[in-house]
C-alpha positions, 0 to 999 in steps of 0.5 A: 846060791845067790847069797853065796855068789854075792858074798864071793863077789863082794869079798873079791871086790873088797880084796881088790880095793885093799890092793889098790890103795892110794899112794901115801904122802911120802910115796907121792913126794918121793916119786915126784922128786925122783921124776923131777931130778931124772927128767923134769929138770930137763923139760923146761918149766912150762912142762914141769908146772903141769905135772899132775902131782902139783895142786892147781894153786901151786902150779899157778904160783910156780908159773908166776915165779918163772914168768917173773924170772924170765921178765927180769932176765934172771935164771938158774934158781930152781924153786922146786929144789930151792937151789941152783945146783942139784944132785940126784940123791935126796932125802925126805924126812917127815915132819907132820901128817894128818889125813889131809896134810903132810909136811916133809923136810927135803934134804940135798947135799947133806943139808935141809934145803926146803919144806915140802907141803902136800895136801890130800885132795880126792884121795890123792896126795899132791904137792901144794908148797915148797918153801926154802929154809 
């Protein structure tokens, strides 16, 4: 009786963990850009750089970039979109993926605008770099 009860509980937990799989790299990148284009662009950079889908090192690089823009009285350029203008329609095309790193091309206005790199840290995909093309 104890053995069958243990087996039923074990199977239940196993099925639950299958349903609670981690987000894929593509989902993480897509969710971030959906959030950014609908809400993040209006929040101001100080709130955006704290987003939990950005690695701490990327948060630091973005903060330094935005501080430099402020210091030089420059503005308008968005390092997340790699553009000044934007639209809510975008496309992420996979380039490569390993268990710890994924690279996507970010397209907007029908052309490639950036290369987005994600890393898997503690079973969570996070954006670690966005580079213009």
